[in-house]
C-alpha positions in Angstrom: -1.9 -23.0 -6.5 -3.4 -19.8 -5.1 -4.7 -19.8 -1.5 -8.5 -19.4 -1.4 -8.2 -16.4 0.8 -5.8 -14.7 -1.6 -8.1 -15.5 -4.5 -11.1 -13.8 -2.7 -8.9 -10.8 -1.6 -7.5 -10.3 -5.0 -10.9 -10.5 -6.6 -12.3 -8.0 -4.3 -9.4 -5.5 -4.4 -9.1 -5.8 -8.1 -12.6 -4.4 -8.6 -13.1 -0.7 -8.9 -14.8 -0.5 -5.4 -12.0 -2.8 -3.9 -9.3 -0.4 -5.3 -11.1 2.7 -3.7 -11.4 0.8 -0.4 -7.7 -0.3 -0.5 -6.6 3.3 -1.3 -8.7 4.6 1.7 -7.2 2.0 3.9 -3.6 2.7 2.8 -4.2 6.5 3.4 -5.9 5.9 6.8 -3.2 3.6 7.8 -0.6 6.3 6.9 1.2 3.9 4.7 2.6 6.8 2.7 3.7 8.8 5.6 6.7 8.4 7.9 5.9 6.2 10.9 6.7 7.8 14.3 5.1 5.6 16.9 4.9 1.8 17.8 1.2 2.0 17.1 1.5 3.3 13.7 4.2 0.6 12.9 1.7 -2.0 14.1 -1.0 -0.6 11.6 1.7 -0.4 9.0 2.6 -4.1 9.6 -1.3 -5.0 9.3 -1.4 -3.2 5.9 1.6 -5.2 4.8 0.0 -8.3 5.8 -3.1 -7.4 3.8 -1.0 -6.7 0.8 0.7 -10.0 1.3 -2.8 -11.7 1.5 -3.6 -10.1 -1.9 -0.3 -11.6 -3.2 1.4 -8.4 -4.0 3.8 -7.7 -1.0 6.8 -9.8 -1.5 10.4 -9.5 -2.6 9.6 -11.0 -5.9 7.7 -7.9 -6.9 10.4 -5.5 -5.9 11.4 -4.7 -9.5 7.7 -4.3 -10.5 7.2 -2.0 -7.6 10.1 0.1 -8.7 8.9 0.2 -12.3 5.3 1.4 -11.1 6.8 4.1 -8.9 9.1 5.4 -11.4 6.2 5.9 -13.9 4.2 7.9 -11.4 4.1 11.6 -11.8 6.4 13.6 -9.6 4.4 15.7 -7.0 6.3 18.5 -5.5 5.7 19.2 -1.8 5.3 22.8 -0.9 8.3 24.2 0.9 7.8 25.2 4.6 8.9 28.6 5.3 10.5 29.2 8.6 9.2 32.3 10.5 
């Protein structure tokens, strides 16, 4: 049985507006960046807890995450030229 909070979170973040909000939150939390401070680690842990509340952040989804990641387009980062 799905937890009521998980049901509500999943319903919200599954909507088009919810997806925009979640993407905004992930970017602002530097979820896709390297973490360098304890404060950033705390924020990342909060985001992981939120994803867990939605029901997607768990080891059972590891293969699904890998499949999704491998289907994303490759984005080349610009090379930094030393001066």
